[in-house]
C-alpha distance (Angstrom), angle and dihedral (degrees) to the residues before:
residue distance angle dihedral
M1 . . .
T2 3.74 . .
S3 3.85 126.4 .
K4 3.67 97.8 -142.7
T5 3.75 116.1 137.9
V6 3.85 118.5 -144.9
T7 3.79 109.8 -140.0
R8 3.83 134.0 -170.6
A9 3.83 88.1 -96.3
D10 3.71 89.4 55.4
L11 3.74 91.5 51.6
A12 3.80 91.1 46.6
D13 3.78 89.6 50.4
A14 3.77 92.2 53.8
V15 3.75 91.8 49.0
C16 3.82 89.4 49.7
R17 3.81 89.8 50.6
E18 3.85 97.8 42.7
V19 3.78 101.1 34.9
G20 3.67 102.7 30.5
L21 3.78 98.4 -127.6
S22 3.77 118.4 141.6
R23 3.85 118.6 -95.1
V24 3.82 90.2 -105.2
E25 3.84 93.2 50.1
S26 3.71 90.9 44.3
A27 3.72 93.4 51.6
A28 3.85 92.7 47.5
L29 3.83 89.0 49.0
V30 3.73 93.5 53.0
E31 3.93 89.2 46.8
M32 3.77 90.5 50.8
I33 3.82 92.4 51.9
I34 3.74 93.7 47.0
E35 3.77 92.5 45.7
E36 3.79 90.8 51.4
I37 3.75 92.0 50.4
C38 3.89 92.6 48.5
D39 3.81 91.7 46.1
A40 3.87 91.5 53.0
I41 3.79 91.5 48.8
V42 3.78 92.7 48.5
R43 3.85 88.8 52.0
G44 3.84 86.3 55.8
E45 3.85 95.6 -109.2
T46 3.81 122.6 140.5
V47 3.74 113.0 -117.1
K48 3.79 112.6 -153.2
L49 3.91 117.9 -172.2
S50 3.80 103.7 -169.0
S51 3.83 114.1 -123.1
F52 3.82 88.5 8.5
A53 3.80 118.5 60.6
T54 3.79 149.0 -59.0
F55 3.91 121.1 -116.8
Q56 3.75 114.6 -160.9
V57 3.82 136.1 168.8
R58 3.73 114.0 -124.2
S59 3.77 127.4 -169.3
K60 3.85 115.7 -133.5
K61 3.80 120.4 -157.4
E62 3.69 126.8 -127.5
R63 3.87 112.9 -87.1
I64 3.78 144.2 160.8
G65 3.70 117.4 -99.2
R66 3.82 135.1 176.8
N67 3.72 130.3 -123.5
P68 3.70 102.4 -119.6
M69 3.85 93.6 -146.3
T70 3.79 98.2 48.7
G71 3.84 103.4 17.6
E72 3.76 89.2 -130.8
E73 3.84 115.5 148.9
A74 3.78 117.2 -116.8
A75 3.88 133.4 177.6
I76 3.72 113.9 -110.9
Y77 3.82 103.2 -155.0
P78 3.83 124.2 -138.7
R79 3.78 113.2 -82.4
R80 3.82 144.3 164.8
V81 3.76 117.9 -118.5
V82 3.69 134.9 -179.0
A83 3.87 117.5 -114.6
F84 3.81 122.7 -159.2
K85 3.74 117.1 -156.0
A86 3.77 118.3 -174.2
S87 3.85 119.5 -136.6
N88 3.72 121.2 -114.2
V89 3.85 87.2 -112.6
L90 3.76 91.2 56.7
K91 3.80 93.6 44.5
Q92 3.87 89.9 50.3
M93 3.79 91.2 49.9
V94 3.78 90.0 53.4
L95 3.77 93.2 47.9
E96 3.88 90.8 49.8
R97 3.78 92.1 49.7
Q98 3.89 89.9 49.5
R99 3.79 92.0 49.7
K100 3.93 91.4 48.9
L101 3.88 89.6 51.0
H102 3.87 90.8 51.4
D103 3.79 98.5 45.3
């Protein structure tokens, strides 16, 4: 498995190569897409990208947790978190790539 991180610049370069937009236009397009996804998540909407994943805001209840260093109990307050759920298509692609690497 590689440790490469895909950045916004990498996505913009891919758009530039595949679609033929300029680098500036490609970067702006990537930014607009990411901003739209973020805005929808902040509004509490579910974002579903077919064959990729679903992003959903979940509410967590208050609970008691422990500090792993000291073992001391502490209250963890209610909060909203973003959950990422990979699609079955993406999961299958990862499995197939893993199998190819181990064969």
